[in-house]
N, C-alpha and C positions, 0 to 999 in steps of 0.2 A: 504493500498500500504506499501511496506517494502521500505526503503531506506537504501543503502549500501555505504560507502564513505571509498576508499580506499586511503590513504594519500601517495603521493610520494614526499621524499626529496632528490631531485638529487644534488649531489655534484661532482663538476669537478675536477679532480684529481690535484697534485701540479704539478709545474713546470718542466719539461724536459730541462735538463740542457746537456745532449750530442745532438751531431748532430746540434750544432748552426748555424743558417742559412739555413739548409736544410730542407727538406719537410720528414715529419717522418709518419702523418698520423695514418694507422694500423700497422705500425712496432712496435716491443716490446721493449721499451727503459726504464730504469728506470726514477725515479723523485727524486727530491730533497724534504727530508722531516725532516729537521733539525732543526725547529723551533717550539719547543714544547708549547710555547703560543699561536701559530696560531692555532693548533690544539685542545688545551683545547677551545679555542674561537668556533671552529666548534663544537666541543662535545656538548658546551653549548647551541647550537642553534637546538640540535637534539633529538628526543624524545627516551626514554629508550626502551629497551627491542624489538626493531624493527626488522622486516626482513631486513637482510643485503646484497646486492645483488653487483656484479662487472660485470666488461667484463673479458674477459680471458687473458689481458694485465696486467703486472707486474707493472704498473704505477698506476693503479687503487688497486690492492692487497695492496701496498706499502703506499698509501693515507688512506685506510681504515683500516690497521694495526696501522698507527699513530693516527688515530682517536679511535679508541680501547684504545692505550698506555696511550692517554690522559684522561681516566677514564669512556667513555661511555661503556656500557655493550651491547655486542651484542652476538646472537646465530655465531654459525659457518657460514662464508659466503657462498653465492651460486654464482657460476660463472657462466654467460651467454655470449657466446660469440657474441650473436647478438647485445648486448649492447656496442660491439666494435667501434673504432673510423671508419669513413670512409675511405675506401682503396683508395689511388692513385696511385696504381698498379705501373706502371714503372716510376713515376716520385718520388717515393719514395726513400730517399737517395741523391736525387739532389739539387743542390741549386736552390733556387726560382729563381733566375735569370736567371739562365742558361734556366730553363724549359720556363721561359716568352721569351728568345729569339727563340726558337724551335717552340713554340704555343701560339698564341695572344690568345687562349679562356681562358688562366689562369688569365688574366689581369682582376680583379674584385674587387669591393669597400670592400667586408666584408669578403670574402671567397678566397680559392685557384683559384676556379673554378665556374663558373655560375651552378644552380641546376640542371639542364638535362644535363650537361656535363660529360660524363664518360671518365676517364683519360685511355690510352692503360693499359689494364691488370688490371684495376680498378673498380671501382663502382662510379655511380652519387650520389648525394646527395638525390635525388628521390629513388634511391635504399635503400639508408641507411635510409629513413624513414619507407619504406616498412619492412625491417626487425625487426628496432625498434617498430615498431607499433606492430609485431608478441609478440615479446618478454615482451611489456608491458600487452599485452592482457593475455598471458600465466602465469605471475608471479601475476597479479590481480586476476585473477580466482583462483588461487592458493592460496592466502592470502586474500580473500574478507575482507573488514573492518579493516585492519590492516595499520601500518604504514610499509612503505618501503622504506629503506636509500639505495640510488642507487649511488655507487660511478662510475663516467662513464666519459665521454667525452666531449668536446665543441660542437662536431655535433652532437653527441649521444642526448644532452639535447637540442640543437636546433630543432633536428627531435622531439623529444617529445612535445616542444613547436608547434611546426606545427600540431601534431596532436592533442592536447588539444584544439587549437585555429581555427582548420580549416582552417590554413594559406596555401595560396599559397607557394610552396616550396621556390621560389626565397625570398620572403618576410620574410622567417623565418630566412634565412640567415643574416639578419640585427640585430639579436640580438648579443648583447655583452655578454659572457659567461666567466668570469675570473676562472683563476685557484683558486680553494679552495673556491669558491663561490657557494650559495645554493639557489636553484630553486625550489619554491614548487607548485606543482599541485595536484590536487584531483580528482579521478574518482568517480563519482556518479552514482551509478545502482538503478534505481528504478523500481520496479514490484511487483506482487503479494506476500502475504506473505509467507515465506519460498521459495524464487525463486530459481533456480538453477543457479549457476555461470556464467554468460556470456549470460544469457537470458533475462534481462530486457534492460529497455531503458537506454541507456548512456549519460552522458553531463559530460562536466569538468569544473573544477574551478581553475582559476588561482590566488594563494595567493602571492605570489612575484618570482622576477627574478633576478637572479644575485645579490643577498645581500652576502657580505664579512662580517666576522667576526668583530664584533665591531660595527658595524653599528647598527642606531636606527630603531626598525621596524616601518614601515609606518605607522603614528598615536600613536605609542607607544604600539599598541595592540600586544597581544601574540599571539604566531602561529599556536597554537593547533586548 
């Protein structure tokens, strides 16, 4: 039996400073990347010569560029729109408090709205999980056994954890995913010798969630 492990290194983009107090979701806004020590710390956590993927939103591009500028060698990044943040449709650009006044469904402990709630003109977290699953499958099948560094979004990474852990979508929303944190999950495919990508038995291993640069890894063990 052959085993292929594709290692996913998820980084949430740097903080968005525009639209303070407003819902931005899938809107294309810039982020703040003026702390070179922070990005050097991120680069130190990541493998060299990994496949680099981002969403189509500029804040993931800027974050990836800042990590590369800190000294980590990547090939040219690959852009996948299916890795973008959840779209909140007509709510995007509005103040949180104003949306809460007109739609009580947005009152939620961990996220803007419950997992199955689809904002007008937008998508639900359940919708997000479905499109992120398609992207993960395609990228993994194209890069079996590789390290994949994915600079993405809080919702996207929660969706990836829901997929890896087989979680109810509502439970997955309880994860904290900080800006510039690392989440590592491994896709393990087991099958006959020389299997075709995507044809084996799949399982997942969760290595760490929401690790910030400078934190000691669990047990002091290396991440590789």
